[in-house]
N, C-alpha and C positions, 0 to 999 in steps of 0.2 A: 958075643959080649952080652952079659946079662945087665938089664937095667937095674939102678940101685934100688934097694929097699925103700919102703915107705913113699912111694911115688904113686900117684893115681892120675890116669889120663881120662880126661872128658872131652867128649867131641859132640858138637852140634851136627846133626845129619847134614848131608850134602843138599845142595838146592833141590826142592821138590818141584814137581809140575805146577803146584799152585803158588808156590813162592815166585816163580817165573812169571806167573800171571797175575801177581799182586792180589791174591785171594786168601782172606782168613780161613786157615785149615783147621786148627784145633784138634779135635778127636776124628775127624774125617780121615780115612785110610787111603792116603794119596802117595803114590811112588814118586821116585826120583826123577829128575829131568836128565837128559844126556849130560848136561853140565855136572849135576849133582853126582852122577855115576863117576865122572872124571874126578871130581874133588875128592870122592871117597877113596878111589884107587891112589891118587897123589898122596893123601893122608897115610895110607899104608906103607907107600914106599918110603916117605919121610920118616915114619917111626921105625921102619926097618934099618934105615940108613944111620939113624941116630942110637941104635943099639937097643931099642926097646923089644921086649917081648912079654907074653901074657899068659897068666894061668886061669883067669876067669874074665868073661865078658858079661856086662849088664846092658839091658836095652829095654825100651818101652815095648808096648804090644802093637805098635804101628809100623807099617811097612817101610817108611822112609828111614826109620832109625834102625831097624833090623837089617835092611839091605846095606846101609852105610857100614854098619859092624861087619857083616859078612864080606863085604868087598875089601875092607881093610884087612881083615884076617886072611883072606885069599892072597892079596899081594905080599903079605908077610910070610905066608907059607905055614900059618898057624892052624891047628885044630884044637880048640879049647872048649869047655862047657860055656854055654851062654844061658843066661837066666833072664827071662822076660817078666816084666810087670807093669801093670796099668799105672802104678804109682809113678812110674817115670814118663808117662804120657804127657805131651803138651797140655797146657792149660785148656780147659773147655771154654770156647768163646761164645757160647750161647747162641742167641739169635744172629750173631755176625758170621757163623761158620758158613763157608760156602759163598760168601758175599765179597764182592770187590771192595778193597779197602778205600779207593778213591770214591766210589759211589757211597759208602758209608760216611765219609767225611762231608760229602755234599748234603747228605740227609741230616746228619747229627751235629755237624760243625768239627772243624780240625781239632779244637781243644778238647772236646768230649771224647772223641775217638782216641787221641793221644792219652788222655787220663785213663780210659779203659785199658789201653795197651800197656802203660808203664806205670800207672798208680798202684800203690801196695794193696789197698783195700778196695779199689774200684772195680765193679763187677759189670760186664756187659749185660744188656737185656736177656732174660732167660729164654730159651727156645720152647717149643711146644711141649717137651717133656719135663720142663722146669729145671733145665740144666744151664749152668753158667759158673765160671770160677773167676775169683780174683787171684792175683798173685799170692796173696796171704793164703787163700784156700789150697793152692797148688803146694806152697811150702808145707802145709799141715799134713797133706798126704804123702809127700815125699819123706817127711821127717822120720817116721818109724821104719820105713824101708832103710834109710840110711843107718839109723841107730841100731836096728836089729839084723840087718842082712850085710851091708856093704862095709861099714866102719870096722866090725870086729874082724873082718878078713884082710884089712890092708896090711897088717904087720906081716903076715906070712905069704902073702898072694900079690902078684902083680895084676893090676885090675885096669880094665878099660870099660868106660861107660859111654854108650852111644844114646844120646836123648835129644831134647828140644830146647829151643831158646828159653822158655819159662821154666821148665823143669830144671834146667841148668841153672838159671838165676836162683831158683829155690834152693838148689844144692850149695851154691856159693853163700847164700844168706845163712844157711844152716852151718857151713864149715867156718865162715868168717863173718859173724854177726855184724861187725862194725861197718862191712862194706855197704855202700849205696847201691843196691842191686837195680833200682829203678833206672839208674844212670848207665849201667853197663850193657854195651852191645856184645852180643855173642856171634861172631862170624861164623858162616856155615863152613863145615869141613876142615877147620883148622883145629889141630890137637891143642888142648889146654892142659898144662901140667900143674898139679899141686905137689909140693913136697912137704912131708910132715915129719915132726920130731918122734922120738920113741913112744910118747903118749898120744900120738896122732893128733898132735896140735899143729896147725898149719904154719909152716915157715915161709913159704913164698908161692906165688902163683904167675904164671907166664904162659904165653901162646908160643907153641913150637915153630920154628921157621927155620929155613936153610941158613939164616944168619946166626942161629944159636951155636955156641962154640962146644957145649957139652951135650 
């Protein structure tokens, strides 16, 4: 069974080793935990069971997202072109990268760390290379890739994107500008489905589960 036209599947990578250890990861290239591998495989099984298949896969340049996509496609028995772009990377967490989240809360305070994590324009302190991104910065780098590469292909291709919590929030903000992305939690390893009309305007967004009827 072929999945219907004008659907887009977006998935946040499975649990990484540093997700498990409660460490800010950002652009640091950390692999999946054993649970993350299992989550990716389960997502592939679920997508296959629900009748999805794909023509193109998109992912970031980070191992945890790449491996998640590869494991999903392996479970589905699919061999499709995969395009990788830094524009889909997790947001850069600056000086917080590689640091334990609870330790950072003790140093900077719960409210400040939460503002850095979920505020739209709030940016963590820069690292030694002057790098750090807000959610707004992340959206601005994701936007051209969406407009020029992904969106034009939705009509004629079944697409899956494997990315990260904040690059997915950026995509949601671009696709559905009215959504309060600061409030949205993106679970790891659960396929999120967008359905679009013929003009690629969003009709609905939902997470796929064994309880979905379609």
